[in-house]
N, C-alpha and C positions, 0 to 999 in steps of 0.2 A: 565552679569551673568556667562558669559564665564571665563571672568578673575577671578573672585570668585571661581568658580569651579576646575580653573586650579590651584589655590592656594592651595585649600582642597586637590586636588588630590596629588599635590606635598608633603605637608606636611603629607598626609597619607603613602607616600612611605618611606618619611624620618623619622618618628616616628617608622614605622615597622622596618626598618634597624637598628636603634638605639637602640630598645628593643631587637632585636634577636641577635644584637653581644654580648649583656650582656647576654642572655640566652644559646647562643651557647659556651660560654667560660665556661658553668657551666659543672660540670659531670654530668652525665645522671640521678643520683639519685635524683639531686636536681630540674632537668627537669621534672621529674615524680613525684616528692613528691606529696603525696594527702595533700591536705588544703582545708578549707570550702571555696569555691567559686562557682560560677555560673558552672565552668566547670572543677573544682576540681584541678588541676596542670598547671603547664606552659606552658606542652606539649599540652593537651587537648584545652587550652584556643587558643593556637595560630593555632591547628588544626580548631577548629569551625571558627576562623577569615578566614583561607584559603578557607574553604567549603562555608561560608555566602559570601566571595567577588566573588568565582567562581559561585554561585547559581543567583547573580545580573549580573554578566557578561555575562553569558548563557541567562538570561532573556532580555539583552541588545540587546544580538545578534539575539534574536526571536528562540533559538534552543527549539524544542519540548520537547525532553527529557532530563530532567535535569540529570546531573552525578555530583556527590559529588567526589572530588578527593579523600578524605580520606576513603571513603567506597570502592575504588578500590582496594586498598592495605593498609598495615599496616605500613604508610610512617615512616620513623625516623625523629628525629628531624630535621637533616639537610635537609630533603626532604620535611617536612613542611615550612621551612623557605625558601628554593629555591624557592617553589610552590607559598608561599602568596609573596613574594618579587615580582616574575615573574609576577604573577596578578595584584599587584598593578601597577607596571611598565607599564602593559598594559592598565588599566584604565586611566592612567596618559595622556600616548601616545594617547590614544582614545579622552580624553576629549580636548587635545592640537589641536587636527586634526580636531575636531567638527566644523561645522558651527553653530552658533547661533540656528538656525531653528532646528536641530537635537536636541538641547538641549531642545526645546520646544515639541518637537514630543510626543505625548501620545501613549504609548504602552499598550498591554494587556497581562495577564500573570496569571498562576493560584499559588497560596501560596503553601508553604510546606502542608498545611489544605486544599489543594484542593479548595480553595476559589477564586473565578474570580475576578481580580481587573483590573484596568487601572489607570495609572499615568503617569504624563509627565516625560522625561528622567532626567531633571533636577532635581526632587524629589527623584529619584531612587539613583542617584548619592550622594544627600546630607545624604540619610540613609545609604548608605555604609560607607562614611565617619565619620560620627556621630557614626554609629555602632562600626566601628573601635577605636575611640577614648574611647567611653565606655569601651570595653575589655582592651584595653591597659591601662587605669586606673587601671582596676583589675589585670593586669599584674604587675604592679609597687607594688600593696597591697601584690600579692604572692610572689613576689620576698623579701618583708621584712618578710612574714611569714617562707619562708625558709632560712632566715638568710643572705640574701644580703641588 
């Protein structure tokens, strides 16, 4: 299981880097251009990805008070990119350093809707990586919508 999760974590970093290289090369008006999508722009989609990875990381680290990085300030696209890539690398390193038993460990947390949940760590990690894949697919569609 650890090998599979390590591969997913590495792919998550790689895919985020690849798409962010493209997005950061665009003018700000393309990054912010409103489109029909879950989050409405490239910027908003990547901000959501950063917030989501951060939430799961904080749950994994058993932080009681969850802080969304995008709500602390209004970050620029570059700051969102740096934050997401840093968070993705942190997850990748953590998975690489984890013993198999840590991946099987069950943690309890509250969702953003205040619902109590318990899941093994490996399920939380799969959620993070699958969530990222889903929204990166949306990013590709948004790139087409803004003419890229």
